[in-house]
C-alpha positions as CSV (number, residue, x, y, z in Angstrom):
1,X,-7.6,21.9,7.7
2,X,-4.3,20.0,7.5
3,X,-1.0,21.6,6.6
4,X,1.5,20.4,4.0
5,X,5.2,19.7,4.6
6,X,6.0,23.4,4.8
7,X,3.3,24.1,7.3
8,X,1.0,25.9,4.8
9,X,-2.7,25.3,4.7
10,X,-3.9,22.8,2.1
11,X,-6.6,23.8,-0.4
12,X,-9.8,21.8,-0.7
13,X,-8.6,20.5,-4.1
14,X,-5.3,19.2,-2.5
15,X,-7.2,17.5,0.2
16,X,-9.6,15.9,-2.3
17,X,-6.7,14.8,-4.5
18,X,-4.9,13.2,-1.5
19,X,-8.2,11.5,-0.4
20,X,-8.4,10.1,-4.0
21,X,-4.9,8.7,-3.8
22,X,-5.5,7.2,-0.4
23,X,-8.7,5.4,-1.7
24,X,-6.8,4.2,-4.8
25,X,-4.0,2.8,-2.6
26,X,-6.5,1.1,-0.3
27,X,-8.3,-0.5,-3.2
28,X,-5.0,-1.7,-4.6
29,X,-3.9,-3.2,-1.3
30,X,-7.3,-4.9,-0.7
31,X,-7.3,-6.3,-4.2
32,X,-3.7,-7.5,-4.0
33,X,-4.3,-9.2,-0.6
34,X,-7.3,-11.0,-2.0
35,X,-5.4,-12.0,-5.1
36,X,-2.5,-13.4,-3.1
37,X,-4.9,-15.2,-0.7
38,X,-7.1,-16.7,-3.5
39,X,-4.6,-17.4,-6.3
40,X,-2.2,-20.3,-6.8
41,X,0.9,-18.2,-6.6
42,X,4.3,-19.3,-5.5
43,X,5.8,-17.4,-2.5
44,X,8.1,-15.6,-4.9
45,X,5.2,-14.5,-7.1
46,X,3.3,-13.3,-4.1
47,X,6.4,-11.2,-3.1
48,X,6.5,-9.7,-6.6
49,X,2.9,-8.7,-6.2
50,X,3.8,-6.9,-2.9
51,X,6.8,-5.2,-4.7
52,X,4.4,-4.0,-7.4
53,X,2.1,-2.6,-4.7
54,X,5.0,-0.9,-2.9
55,X,6.2,0.6,-6.2
56,X,2.7,2.0,-6.9
57,X,2.4,3.3,-3.4
58,X,5.7,5.2,-3.8
59,X,4.4,6.6,-7.1
60,X,1.2,7.8,-5.3
61,X,3.0,9.1,-2.2
62,X,6.7,9.9,-2.9
63,X,9.0,9.8,0.1
64,X,6.5,7.8,2.2
65,X,8.4,4.5,2.1
66,X,8.5,4.3,5.9
67,X,4.7,4.7,6.2
68,X,4.2,1.8,3.7
69,X,6.6,-0.3,5.7
70,X,4.8,0.4,9.0
71,X,1.2,0.1,7.7
72,X,1.0,-2.3,4.8
73,X,4.2,-4.4,4.7
74,X,3.3,-6.3,8.0
75,X,-0.2,-7.2,6.6
76,X,1.4,-8.6,3.4
77,X,4.1,-10.5,5.4
78,X,1.5,-12.0,7.7
79,X,-0.7,-13.1,4.7
80,X,2.2,-14.6,2.9
81,X,3.4,-16.4,6.0
82,X,0.0,-17.8,6.7
83,X,-0.7,-18.8,3.1
84,X,2.6,-20.6,2.6
85,X,2.8,-21.8,6.2
86,X,6.1,-19.9,6.8
87,X,5.3,-19.3,10.5
């Protein structure tokens, strides 16, 4: 069983809730990446989609901005660079 920020044991309910938030974020990221790839967006509109995803991620996981920047931001940057030939 994982511990929380204070080193205390997490309850099963807390673990289930975090798993639910992780799945929600993954679905949002997957949907947003597909939307950017398949839609006729401008680069600025695509960046606004990413900002919306970042905002929702921070609502789901407060204080985890660095994790978003390490895990998801590079995927979005790569997609936008490839789609708009910004390489």
